[in-house]
DRENVO-813080 format. One record per residue (C-alpha): residue in three letters; x, z, y negated. Coordinates in pm, 1 decimal. Example, Ala and Ser with C-alpha at 12.3 -4.5 7.8 and 13.67 -1.06 7.14 Angstrom:
! residues 2
REC   code         px         pz         py
REC    ALA     1230.0      780.0      450.0
REC    SER     1367.0      714.0      106.0
//
This chain:
! residues 406
REC   code         px         pz         py
REC    MET    -5184.5    -2974.0    -7469.0
REC    PRO    -4876.9    -2778.4    -7387.2
REC    SER    -5058.1    -2542.2    -7197.0
REC    ASN    -5237.0    -2805.6    -6969.8
REC    ASP    -4920.0    -2972.9    -6881.5
REC    MET    -4774.4    -2631.0    -6793.9
REC    GLY    -5045.0    -2532.7    -6557.3
REC    ARG    -5070.6    -2899.6    -6397.2
REC    THR    -4682.5    -2845.2    -6334.5
REC    LEU    -4711.4    -2512.8    -6150.0
REC    GLN    -5022.0    -2658.9    -5958.0
REC    ARG    -4777.8    -2938.6    -5841.5
REC    ALA    -4498.1    -2684.5    -5737.9
REC    ALA    -4729.1    -2462.0    -5546.7
REC    LEU    -4845.3    -2788.1    -5359.9
REC    ALA    -4507.9    -2896.9    -5281.9
REC    VAL    -4416.9    -2521.7    -5141.8
REC    ALA    -4720.5    -2530.4    -4908.4
REC    VAL    -4628.7    -2870.8    -4774.0
REC    LEU    -4299.4    -2765.9    -4713.7
REC    LEU    -4391.0    -2457.2    -4558.2
REC    LEU    -4633.8    -2650.0    -4347.3
REC    LEU    -4356.5    -2901.0    -4224.3
REC    ALA    -4145.7    -2592.5    -4146.2
REC    PHE    -4409.5    -2442.3    -3933.8
REC    LEU    -4470.1    -2775.0    -3742.6
REC    ILE    -4095.4    -2818.4    -3664.7
REC    VAL    -4057.8    -2465.3    -3524.6
REC    HIS    -4386.2    -2541.5    -3327.7
REC    PHE    -4292.5    -2831.7    -3207.0
REC    THR    -3946.2    -2707.3    -3108.0
REC    LYS    -4052.0    -2400.1    -2925.7
REC    SER    -4308.5    -2600.4    -2729.5
REC    HIS    -4020.8    -2865.6    -2628.6
REC    THR    -3796.9    -2582.8    -2526.6
REC    GLU    -4057.1    -2392.3    -2322.0
REC    HIS    -4162.8    -2717.9    -2154.9
REC    SER    -3771.7    -2766.2    -2049.6
REC    LEU    -3742.9    -2418.7    -1929.3
REC    VAL    -4047.8    -2446.1    -1742.5
REC    HIS    -3937.7    -2758.5    -1577.9
REC    ASP    -3594.8    -2649.9    -1513.6
REC    ALA    -3743.2    -2345.3    -1348.1
REC    ARG    -3947.7    -2588.7    -1126.1
REC    VAL    -3674.1    -2809.0    -1040.9
REC    ALA    -3459.9    -2517.6     -930.9
REC    ALA    -3717.7    -2373.1     -731.8
REC    SER    -3794.0    -2697.5     -531.7
REC    SER    -3434.0    -2770.6     -524.2
REC    GLU    -3223.7    -2674.0     -223.3
REC    PRO    -2947.2    -2405.5     -287.4
REC    ALA    -2594.1    -2541.4     -319.3
REC    VAL    -2330.2    -2436.5      -75.9
REC    ASP    -1936.9    -2462.2      -58.4
REC    VAL    -1822.9    -2547.5      306.7
REC    VAL    -1502.9    -2577.0      437.3
REC    ILE    -1427.6    -2814.0      756.5
REC    VAL    -1298.1    -2646.3     1084.3
REC    GLN     -961.9    -2773.0     1181.3
REC    SER     -714.1    -2692.0     1460.1
REC    ALA     -438.1    -2429.5     1409.9
REC    SER      -91.6    -2565.4     1343.2
REC    ALA      160.9    -2593.5     1590.3
REC    ALA      356.4    -2309.1     1486.0
REC    ALA      150.9    -2041.0     1287.4
REC    SER      364.7    -1776.0     1059.0
REC    LEU      287.0    -1408.2     1055.3
REC    THR      407.0    -1191.0      790.7
REC    LEU      374.4     -804.4      845.2
REC    PRO      481.8     -493.6      641.0
REC    GLY      772.1     -304.0      787.9
REC    GLU      967.0       -1.0      736.8
REC    THR     1342.7       72.3      748.6
REC    ALA     1484.2      371.8      921.8
REC    ALA     1827.3      521.3      997.2
REC    TRP     1993.7      485.6     1342.4
REC    TYR     2045.1      841.6     1327.8
REC    GLU     1888.1     1107.4     1095.6
REC    SER     2008.9     1458.0     1122.2
REC    THR     1928.6     1798.3      943.5
REC    ILE     2236.7     2000.3      946.2
REC    TYR     2176.0     2379.1      963.3
REC    ALA     2392.8     2652.2      975.6
REC    ARG     2506.3     2812.9     1307.3
REC    VAL     2647.2     3148.2     1155.2
REC    SER     2515.4     3339.7      891.9
REC    GLY     2712.1     3421.2      587.6
REC    TYR     2780.9     3272.4      229.1
REC    VAL     2894.1     2944.1      122.7
REC    ALA     3242.1     2955.0       22.9
REC    LYS     3306.8     2607.7      -39.3
REC    TRP     3138.7     2262.7       15.0
REC    TYR     3323.7     1947.0       13.9
REC    VAL     3090.9     1663.9       -2.1
REC    ASP     2758.9     1560.3     -202.8
REC    ILE     2495.3     1304.6     -151.3
REC    GLY     2576.1      948.7     -121.5
REC    ASP     2919.6     1014.9       13.6
REC    HIS     3005.0      836.1      353.7
REC    VAL     3170.0     1075.2      590.6
REC    LYS     3387.6     1013.1      920.0
REC    SER     3256.5     1187.4     1245.5
REC    GLY     3422.2     1539.4     1231.9
REC    GLN     3483.4     1564.7      875.1
REC    LEU     3459.1     1888.4      736.3
REC    LEU     3126.8     1930.9      524.5
REC    ALA     3132.1     2299.0      404.8
REC    LEU     3292.3     2624.2      480.0
REC    ILE     3081.8     2951.7      534.4
REC    ASP     3233.9     3293.7      451.9
REC    THR     3114.4     3509.2      738.9
REC    PRO     3206.9     3894.6      691.9
REC    GLU     2990.7     4042.3      960.9
REC    LEU     3096.8     3809.3     1217.3
REC    ASP     3454.2     3862.8     1129.6
REC    ALA     3387.7     4221.3     1185.4
REC    GLU     3214.5     4180.4     1514.5
REC    LEU     3525.0     3976.3     1638.1
REC    LEU     3755.1     4250.5     1550.6
REC    ALA     3584.5     4530.9     1688.3
REC    ALA     3524.0     4294.5     2017.7
REC    ARG     3917.0     4250.1     2043.9
REC    ALA     3979.8     4635.0     1989.5
REC    LYS     3732.2     4685.3     2262.6
REC    LEU     3889.4     4446.8     2497.7
REC    GLN     4229.3     4627.6     2420.8
REC    ILE     4084.7     4942.1     2521.8
REC    SER     3955.4     4786.3     2840.3
REC    GLN     4270.4     4637.2     2930.2
REC    ALA     4427.4     5004.3     2886.7
REC    GLN     4179.0     5137.3     3114.3
REC    VAL     4260.1     4911.0     3366.1
REC    LYS     4597.1     5007.0     3384.9
REC    VAL     4488.8     5351.7     3405.6
REC    LYS     4278.0     5275.2     3698.4
REC    GLN     4551.2     5049.0     3847.5
REC    ALA     4771.8     5394.3     3862.3
REC    ASP     4490.2     5621.9     3974.5
REC    ALA     4423.7     5346.0     4268.7
REC    ALA     4810.1     5352.1     4373.9
REC    PHE     4827.8     5712.2     4383.3
REC    ALA     4489.5     5740.0     4613.3
REC    ALA     4606.8     5472.0     4825.1
REC    SER     4933.0     5625.3     4895.0
REC    THR     4779.9     5983.0     4913.5
REC    TYR     4519.2     5847.0     5164.2
REC    ALA     4807.0     5667.3     5376.9
REC    ARG     5028.6     5976.8     5397.2
REC    TRP     4721.8     6167.4     5544.3
REC    ARG     4613.9     5881.7     5733.5
REC    ASP     4930.0     5881.0     5928.0
REC    SER     4983.8     6260.3     5972.6
REC    PRO     4958.3     6384.3     6359.2
REC    LYS     4642.7     6504.6     6461.9
REC    GLY     4631.2     6876.4     6424.4
REC    VAL     4842.1     6897.9     6127.2
REC    VAL     4573.3     6823.0     5901.9
REC    SER     4219.7     6848.2     5939.9
REC    GLU     3980.3     6512.4     5985.7
REC    GLN     3766.9     6653.4     5679.2
REC    GLU     4100.2     6614.3     5453.3
REC    ARG     4175.3     6287.6     5594.2
REC    GLU     3806.3     6182.8     5528.0
REC    ASP     3817.6     6319.5     5189.9
REC    LYS     4137.8     6115.7     5098.4
REC    LYS     4002.6     5811.3     5216.4
REC    ALA     3685.9     5835.3     5002.7
REC    GLY     3904.4     5928.1     4718.7
REC    ASP     4111.3     5593.7     4790.0
REC    ALA     3811.8     5379.2     4810.5
REC    SER     3644.1     5536.7     4444.6
REC    ALA     3979.8     5484.3     4289.6
REC    GLN     3958.1     5119.4     4392.0
REC    ALA     3610.7     5093.9     4295.5
REC    GLN     3704.0     5227.0     3938.9
REC    LEU     3981.2     4992.9     3911.3
REC    GLU     3739.7     4690.8     4004.4
REC    ALA     3466.2     4843.7     3753.0
REC    ALA     3755.9     4841.4     3486.9
REC    ARG     3843.8     4478.2     3557.2
REC    ALA     3489.9     4382.8     3522.3
REC    GLN     3458.1     4546.5     3200.7
REC    VAL     3762.7     4341.8     3101.7
REC    ASN     3604.1     4003.2     3176.6
REC    SER     3290.5     4132.9     2983.2
REC    ASP     3477.3     4235.1     2680.7
REC    GLN     3686.4     3906.2     2713.6
REC    ALA     3364.9     3716.3     2737.7
REC    ASP     3242.4     3881.9     2415.9
REC    VAL     3553.3     3791.9     2234.2
REC    ASP     3529.5     3418.6     2324.7
REC    ARG     3161.5     3409.8     2245.8
REC    LEU     3257.0     3557.6     1895.2
REC    THR     3559.4     3342.4     1845.7
REC    ALA     3343.1     3026.4     1942.2
REC    PHE     3108.6     3140.2     1642.8
REC    GLU     3406.3     3167.4     1413.8
REC    GLN     3441.9     2769.9     1481.3
REC    PHE     3124.5     2740.5     1321.7
REC    LYS     3229.8     2872.9      983.1
REC    HIS     3364.0     2518.4      928.2
REC    VAL     3046.3     2256.8      940.0
REC    THR     3129.5     1945.2     1039.8
REC    ALA     2959.5     1573.1     1039.2
REC    PRO     2825.7     1499.0     1388.7
REC    TYR     2898.5     1132.6     1337.0
REC    ALA     2966.0      857.7     1080.0
REC    GLY     2713.6      851.0      826.3
REC    THR     2579.0      902.2      465.1
REC    ILE     2495.6     1207.5      319.4
REC    VAL     2127.4     1200.6      185.7
REC    GLU     2075.6     1547.1       66.7
REC    ARG     2258.6     1859.5      -28.2
REC    ARG     2076.3     2184.7      -40.2
REC    ILE     2369.9     2447.1      -80.9
REC    ASP     2577.0     2556.0     -359.2
REC    ILE     2875.5     2820.2     -362.4
REC    GLY     2772.1     3157.0     -306.2
REC    ASN     2411.4     3059.9     -114.2
REC    LEU     2336.8     3307.0      159.5
REC    VAL     2288.7     3079.7      475.7
REC    THR     2097.6     3205.6      799.8
REC    ALA     2169.2     3100.6     1139.8
REC    GLY     1881.7     2892.8     1309.1
REC    SER     1654.3     2631.9     1232.6
REC    SER     1310.1     2797.0     1209.2
REC    SER     1065.0     2661.8      922.6
REC    SER     1194.5     2991.5      696.4
REC    THR     1575.3     2879.9      726.8
REC    THR     1742.2     2649.1      482.8
REC    SER     1911.5     2346.8      585.2
REC    LEU     2282.0     2268.0      463.6
REC    TYR     2275.4     1908.0      461.2
REC    ARG     2061.5     1593.5      565.3
REC    MET     2269.6     1292.1      666.6
REC    ALA     2198.6      931.9      816.1
REC    GLN     2384.8      659.3      982.8
REC    ASP     2251.6      318.7      873.7
REC    ASP     2468.6       65.4     1027.3
REC    PRO     2319.3      -52.8     1231.3
REC    ILE     1969.9       -6.1     1073.3
REC    ARG     1625.1       12.7     1250.5
REC    VAL     1310.1     -174.4     1099.5
REC    PHE      960.5      -45.5     1237.1
REC    VAL      670.8     -320.5     1248.6
REC    ASP      295.9     -220.5     1362.5
REC    VAL      184.0     -566.3     1494.1
REC    PRO     -201.3     -640.9     1545.6
REC    GLN     -300.5     -671.0     1919.7
REC    SER     -387.7    -1023.1     1848.0
REC    ALA      -14.1    -1109.6     1840.3
REC    ALA       52.9     -920.2     2116.3
REC    ALA       81.7    -1219.5     2361.4
REC    ASP      346.4    -1377.8     2113.5
REC    LEU      542.8    -1045.9     2005.3
REC    MET      512.8     -770.3     2274.4
REC    LYS      852.4     -912.1     2427.0
REC    VAL     1218.0     -852.4     2319.6
REC    GLY     1417.6    -1121.3     2156.1
REC    VAL     1136.9    -1264.0     1912.4
REC    ALA     1316.5    -1394.5     1624.4
REC    ALA     1236.8    -1252.7     1287.9
REC    LYS     1317.6    -1260.3      924.4
REC    ILE     1293.7     -938.3      688.3
REC    PHE     1232.8    -1011.2      351.5
REC    THR     1259.9     -736.2       51.3
REC    ASN     1256.9     -765.1     -336.9
REC    GLU     1576.6     -583.4     -325.3
REC    LEU     1756.0     -894.1     -146.9
REC    SER     1660.7    -1135.9     -429.5
REC    GLY     1462.9    -1338.9     -166.8
REC    GLN     1761.9    -1377.4       85.4
REC    PRO     1610.8    -1296.3      418.8
REC    ILE     1803.8    -1092.9      684.3
REC    MET     1776.4    -1267.4     1049.8
REC    GLY     1677.1    -1044.4     1330.6
REC    HIS     1544.8    -1004.3     1686.8
REC    ILE     1302.2     -773.0     1829.7
REC    THR     1515.6     -518.9     2009.7
REC    ARG     1226.4     -323.2     2190.8
REC    THR      832.2     -240.0     2163.9
REC    SER      614.4       15.2     2275.1
REC    ASP      458.2     -216.5     2576.6
REC    ALA      105.8      -12.4     2464.7
REC    ILE     -173.9      -68.8     2219.4
REC    ASP     -253.4      235.5     1986.2
REC    PRO     -638.8      261.3     2087.4
REC    LYS     -698.9      395.4     1720.3
REC    ALA     -530.5      118.5     1509.2
REC    ARG     -539.0     -152.9     1771.8
REC    THR     -135.5     -222.0     1681.5
REC    PHE      167.4     -194.6     1859.8
REC    ARG      485.2      -62.6     1743.4
REC    ALA      801.6     -315.3     1741.8
REC    GLU     1142.0     -236.7     1641.7
REC    LEU     1412.7     -451.5     1541.3
REC    ASP     1821.1     -360.3     1509.9
REC    ILE     1972.9     -500.6     1226.4
REC    PRO     2335.5     -474.8     1145.6
REC    ASN     2411.6     -337.3      814.6
REC    PRO     2777.8     -365.3      754.9
REC    ASP     2736.8     -376.0      359.8
REC    ARG     2431.4     -124.3      341.4
REC    ARG     2219.7     -378.5      173.0
REC    LEU     1938.4     -214.7      344.3
REC    VAL     1867.1      175.3      332.2
REC    ALA     1640.6      397.2      510.4
REC    GLY     1267.9      415.6      397.8
REC    LEU     1259.0       80.2      241.3
REC    TYR      958.8     -126.1      236.4
REC    VAL     1024.7     -472.7      380.6
REC    GLN      810.7     -782.2      500.5
REC    VAL      881.4     -922.6      842.1
REC    GLY      820.4    -1271.7      937.8
REC    PHE      743.2    -1419.8     1254.5
REC    GLN      672.0    -1746.5     1392.6
REC    LEU      371.0    -1772.7     1638.4
REC    GLN      312.4    -2034.0     1930.3
REC    ASN       35.6    -2296.2     1876.1
REC    SER     -287.1    -2080.0     2014.2
REC    GLY     -496.9    -2392.8     2057.8
REC    MET     -771.5    -2230.4     1841.0
REC    SER     -981.2    -2354.4     1573.3
REC    GLN     -865.4    -2198.5     1222.6
REC    VAL    -1093.1    -2115.5      934.6
REC    PRO    -1071.3    -1894.5      594.2
REC    ALA    -1188.4    -1540.7      646.5
REC    ALA    -1443.8    -1600.7      364.2
REC    ALA    -1622.5    -1799.6      658.8
REC    LEU    -1710.3    -1508.1      828.3
REC    MET    -2009.0    -1293.5      838.7
REC    PHE    -1998.1     -944.1     1029.1
REC    SER    -2315.6     -786.6     1172.9
REC    SER    -2423.5     -541.4     1462.8
REC    GLY    -2389.4     -840.5     1680.0
REC    GLY    -2013.7     -912.5     1599.3
REC    PRO    -1865.8    -1181.1     1374.4
REC    ARG    -2095.5    -1511.1     1267.4
REC    VAL    -2028.7    -1810.0     1081.2
REC    ALA    -2295.4    -2046.0      885.5
REC    VAL    -2261.2    -2401.0     1028.0
REC    VAL    -2425.5    -2688.8      796.6
REC    THR    -2581.8    -2928.6     1056.9
REC    SER    -2603.0    -3304.1     1016.1
REC    ASN    -2948.1    -3288.3      881.5
REC    GLY    -2813.2    -3046.5      589.2
REC    THR    -2965.8    -2712.2      783.7
REC    VAL    -2834.0    -2371.9      819.8
REC    ARG    -2754.3    -2251.3     1183.3
REC    PHE    -2587.9    -1920.5     1240.5
REC    GLN    -2367.7    -1903.5     1509.8
REC    ALA    -2141.5    -1615.3     1686.8
REC    VAL    -1770.2    -1675.7     1712.4
REC    THR    -1507.7    -1486.1     1881.0
REC    ILE    -1193.1    -1417.7     1679.8
REC    GLY     -850.6    -1467.8     1872.1
REC    ARG     -604.2    -1370.6     1598.1
REC    ASP     -646.7    -1253.6     1251.7
REC    ASP     -395.0    -1320.3      983.1
REC    GLY     -546.1    -1190.2      693.8
REC    ASP     -692.3    -1462.8      461.3
REC    LYS     -715.7    -1720.9      771.8
REC    VAL     -848.5    -1637.3     1114.4
REC    GLU     -824.8    -1834.1     1422.7
REC    LEU    -1148.8    -1855.3     1622.9
REC    SER    -1125.8    -1866.7     1999.2
REC    SER    -1494.5    -1977.7     2060.0
REC    GLY    -1800.4    -2046.1     1875.7
REC    VAL    -1702.1    -2348.0     1673.3
REC    ALA    -1563.1    -2689.9     1720.1
REC    ASP    -1317.1    -2900.7     1482.6
REC    GLY    -1484.5    -3123.6     1208.4
REC    GLU    -1801.1    -2883.6     1187.0
REC    ARG    -1885.4    -2750.4      832.6
REC    LEU    -1894.0    -2394.4      780.3
REC    VAL    -2048.7    -2212.5      443.0
REC    LEU    -1802.7    -1990.2      263.1
REC    ASN    -1936.5    -1667.2      111.2
REC    ILE    -2286.4    -1757.2      240.4
REC    SER    -2569.9    -1543.4       44.1
REC    ASN    -2782.6    -1325.7      233.3
REC    GLN    -3084.5    -1515.4       75.6
REC    ILE    -3047.5    -1809.7      282.1
REC    VAL    -3179.8    -1784.6      637.6
REC    ALA    -3145.5    -2015.5      963.5
REC    GLY    -3292.8    -2325.2      936.3
REC    GLU    -3304.0    -2342.7      546.2
REC    LYS    -3199.1    -2689.5      418.0
REC    VAL    -2869.6    -2652.7      156.3
REC    ARG    -2707.2    -2883.7      -66.8
REC    VAL    -2338.4    -2916.4      -13.6
REC    ILE    -2135.4    -2880.0     -349.4
REC    GLY    -2019.8    -3226.8     -411.0
REC    ASP    -2292.4    -3422.1     -276.1
REC    PRO    -2547.5    -3557.3     -540.0
REC    PRO    -2861.8    -3334.3     -583.1
REC    PRO    -3215.1    -3523.9     -438.9
REC    GLY    -3384.6    -3730.4     -694.7
REC    SER    -3097.4    -3779.8     -932.1
REC    SER    -2994.0    -4142.9    -1012.5
REC    VAL    -2669.8    -4084.8     -821.6
REC    ALA    -2877.8    -4004.9     -508.7
REC    MET    -3105.4    -4295.3     -555.4
REC    ARG    -2846.0    -4550.8     -599.7
REC    ALA    -2683.8    -4431.8     -268.6
REC    GLN    -3006.5    -4456.3     -109.2
//
C-alpha cells in the first residue's frame, strides 16, 4: 500500500508540472503574438501617417536689429626700435611695462669703432685746415710775383716769363680752392660721424609703453633693420586705442559710414561696455571674405584696453523692412538658398529666397516669403515637394482628438 500511494503521488506531481509548463507556454505564445501584432500595427500606422515637422511663422524684422561682431584692439602707434649704430649695450634703462615719455633715454650703446672713426676724421680735418693755410701762403706769393712781372715794362722781362708767372698764380689759386674743398669734405665727414654719435643714446620716439625688451648689457647690436638684425625694443601707444572690425557686406548700407555708434564688450571689463563711434572704413568690400574693415578710435586714458585684445562690438541696425526667420529654416543647393513652406492644405512647397542680411542664428530675407507663412525647420531630405506633412502640435489624423475636432 505505501508503495502504491507513493506512485500515485508522483503521478499527480508530474501531471501538475506538465500543466504548469503548458500554461507558461501558452502565456509566452500569446504575449509574443500580441507584441508582434502591435508592432505590425504600429509599423502600418507609421507608414501610412504623414511625417511630422516643426515649423516657424515668418515675421517682419524688428524696428531696430542688433548686430554683434568680433573685433580686435590695436595700438595707436606700434614701433620696433633698432640700433642706428653698431656696438655693445652699455646700459638699458627701461623694461617691459614701463610707460615712457617722448625722447626719454631707453638704452646706451658703447661704440668704440665709431669713436675711433670720429677721432680719425677730426684729425684729418685738422690736416686739411693746415693745408689750406699753406695753400693760402703759396697763392699769396704767386699772386704778388705775377703782379710784379705783369707790371714790368715791356722789354725788361720776356713775355714767356710773364705768362709763366700768370700760370703759377692761377695754379696756386686752384690748389687753394682744392684745399678748401677738402676741408669742407672732411668737415662733412666729421659732422656725419658726430650725428651718428648721438644715436648711441636710444630714445623713445613718442610717449607709450614698452611691450618688449630684447637686449641686455654686453649684447652686440648691429645697425639696421634687416631680417638678420635683432631689435632693441618694441613699444606701443595705447591712448587712444584702435578697434578693428570686419563687417559683412549685408550691413554695408548701415555701417559703411563714419559716426555710427557702437558698444565694445570684453570679459576683462566685467560686462561694462565702452561707447565708441566708427572713425573710418575701408569703403571697399574684400572680394574674398565679402567683408569690409571698420575702425573705431577709443579714448583709453586708464588703459583698460590693451593692444591685441579680443572684443565684441555691438551695432544697432535700422529697420530693413525684410522678413526674419531662423537660419535653421534655410536650405542651400546649387540653385541658391530655399525654404520649405507648409501650404494651407498641409503640403510642402519649396521656395527660392534672397538673403538680405545674415546675423548668424537669424536671417533676414528680402524676397521669397511673406509674413505669416509657415516654414519647416531642419527639414528631412526625404520629404519631397507636394508631400503632405503634419505640423508638430496638430492632432494626428484618425485620433480621437482629431475626430472630435471634425
